[in-house]
N, C-alpha and C positions, 0 to 999 in steps of 0.2 A: 244495853250494850251486848252485841253477839259474842259468842265464845270463840276464843282463839282456835286456829286450826294448825296444828302443828304437824309438819312433815320432815321426816329425815330422808335425805337422799345419798344413797351409797354410791360413791364414784371412783372408778379406777381408770384412769386414761380414757375419759369421755369426752374429750375436747370436741369430737365431731357430734356429740349428741346433747351435752349438758345444757345448752342455751335452749334448745328445742324443748327439753324436759321441764325446765323451769318456767319457761313463758307459757307452756300449756297448763301448768298448775295455776298460773294467774287467771287464765281463762277458764278454769274449771270450777270457779265459784263466782257467785255474784258479789262476793265480799272480800276482794283481794287484800284489803287492809287488816282482815283478820288473820292472814297467812304468817306464819312463823315458820320460815324454811330454814332447815340445817343441812348443809352439804358436807358429809363426812369424806373427805377425800383421803384415800389410803394407798400411799405408796406410787402415785402417779408421776409418771416422768414427762407428759406431754403438758399441754397448755391448759389443762382443766381449771387449775387454781386461778390463773389470770382472767380467764373467762368468767368464772363465778364472781371474782373480785370486781370486775367491770359491771356486772348484773347487780351486785350489791349497792352500787351507787345510785340505783333506780329507787323508786317508791316501795319496792317490795321490802320487807323484813327478811334479810338473808344473813345467816351466820355460817362462818366457814371453821371447821375443825380439819386440820391437816396433819395426818398421821404419817410418819416414815414407812410404817410396815404395810406392805401390799397384801391385806388379809381383810375380807368381809366380816368374818366373824369376830375379830378384834375391833373392827369398826363399830360393829353392832353393840358390843359390849361398852366400848367407849361411850357411845351415845345413851344407852339405856342407863348406864351408872353414872352418868354425867350430871350437870346441872339442868335437869329438865323439870317441867312444870308436871307433876303427877296427878294434878286435880282435872287433868283433861285427857281425852284420847289421843293417841299418835298413830300417825301413818308412816310406814316404811316402804320405800321404793327404789327401784335401780335407776341409775343416771341415763340408761340407753332406752328408755320407754317415755311415752308421752300420755296425757290424759285428753280424753274427749271433753268438749266444752260442757260444763255444767256437772260433770261427773262427781265432783267433790260434794257438792251440794245434794246431789242424788243419794250419794253413800251415807252421807251424815243423817239425811232425812229418813233413810230405810233401815240403818243399823241401830238395833236395840242394845246399845253398849252397856246398859244396866243389866241386861240378861245375859249377853254373850261376851265370853273373853275375847274374841277376836271377829274381824269381818275380812272375808275373801271376796273381793269384786272379781269376777271371772275376766281374764285377759282377752283382747281381741288380736286376731292375727296369728293364732295358734290354730292347730287342728281341732276339729270339733270334737274327735275322740278325746283329745286331752281335756278340753273344757268339761266334757261328760264325766271323765274321771275325777277331775277337781269337784265338781258338783256332787257327784254320787257318793264319794267317799268324804266330803266335807273336808278337804284338804285346804291350806293356805296355798296360794299362788306367790311365788317367789318375786315376781315383777312388782307386785304391790299389795299391801295387806295392812289392817289396822289392829291395834291391840288397845284394850280398854283401859282407862284409868285405873279401874281397881286391879286387873290383871298385872300392869306394870308395877304398880305399888307392890304387890305381893311378890314378884319375883325379884324386885329390889331388895325387899325385906329378907327374902330367902338366899340373897347374894349369889343367884344363879347366873352363871356366865357360860357362853359357848366355849368350847376348846379352841384355842388359837389354831387355825389351820382347818377347822371344821367347814365342809362344804355343804350348804343346805340350811341356812337358818330357819327357812320356812318349814322344812320336814322336822327338824327339831323342836320347833314351837307347837307343830300339830302335834307332835307325839306327846308333849308335855300337857297340852289341853285336852287331848282325848283321853289320857290316862289319869291325868291330875296327880301325877307321880311326885310333883313338888308339895301336894297337899296344900294347895292354896286356897281352896274352897271358892275359887272363882271361874270355875268352868262348868257351871250348872248346865248351860245349854251349848258349851263348847264353840264352835266356829259357825257363823252365819253367813250363808253364802249368798252374794248379790250378783245374779247372772245378767241384769240388764245392762250394766256398764262396768268398764274396767280399763286398765291400762293397755295401750296400743304396743304390741311387741313388733318391732321392725322385721320385716321379712328380708332373708339373705338373698343377694344377688348371685350370679355366677361369675366367679373369679378365683384367681389363685389364693387371694387373700381370704376368701370364704372358706376355701378347702383347709387353709391353716386354722382358721377359727373353728371349723367343724372337728378338726383333729384334736384341738386343744379341749373343746367342749365335751366330746366324747370321753377323753381322757379324765376329766374332772367327773363326769357322770360315773364312771367307773369307781374312781375313788370314793365319791359320795355314797355309792352301793354298800361299799364295805363299812365305811364309818357309820352309816345309818344301822347296818346291822349289828355293829357292835353297841350302839346305843340302846337298840332294841334288847340285846343281851343283858345289858347293864340294868336296864328297867324291870327286866323280868326276874333277875338273880339277886339283886342287892335290896336289902331291907330299907335302906335310904338311898335315894337317888341322888348321886353326886358324880358329876361328870369331872374328868382331869382338866388341869388348866391348858395342856397342849394335846393336840390329836395323836402325836407321837405316843402318848401314854395308852392309847387304844390298842397298840399293837398286840398285846397278849390276848385280848379279846377278839380281835380279828383273826389270830393264829388259829383259835378255837373253832372258827366257823366252819371249816370243812370243805371237802370238794363240791359239794352240792351248791353252796353259794358262789363258788368260784366259777363254775360251769352254768349257773342260772342264766335262762336265756331272756335277753333284755334288749333285742334288736342289735343293731350295730354295735352298741356298747359292750355287748358280750366279747367281742374281739379284743376289747382292751382290759378286761377283767383281770386275767391271768397276770399281767403286767402291774395292774393297780394292787392287787393282792400282795406281790412280793415287794413292791415299794412300800406298802404299810408296814409289812412286818421285818423288813430288813433294817439294820441300824443305818441312820442318816450318814451320808457321806462327808458332811461338813463337821 
């Protein structure tokens, strides 16, 4: 009997993409009966739930977790600390990407999960410079990554959770693995890069909707910039690495980052950074 393949899909308003995503997973392995797919729907207001529910009536083993809060970090926490089988490796992917045929089998056959805490298949459809950056720095790609059974077991035992509201689960997990700041003893070889295959990231067209999407994306990238810097500051300064429960509690650390981080050149994102900085340090309006 072959080993089960556990995949968690984080989905927020993915009605336009989720069916393609799930069906691509089915064709990404020669053993679809081994698939155990969990779709973590977080705060969706579109038809994502009903579409996934319809697909769950097929032969695929699909579980749905529906969370009212629209937050990927909270969705990640819910899955990782839920009723999952930690005797096997788990994959995490976004609901707006899809997998090439046979890619899961390739990843599983090339990922040495008994040696590496995580696997990062390089995404397709992004710039070559970004792929090189992921490869050369051995970073996880947020579109899809795998976490080993041993590493998942360790972070569950340490009760590690991402702060609610944190943007960039991939960067946070990359930092934890690179530094082993949780002292999990499961990061001997860190992250294994798998360049030959990976998730396909959809290209954006030219429309007003695309401009709105890009505006929101760069705003979030700017917020992520300060959240990541606060995380690194915590990792360097604290004797034990303990992230707060909510991203708002990072405000004192972000406040201390200074002008250099506010004006750091990060392409178009730079224009959004002053706004993101003050949003992070000022008390919430609600």
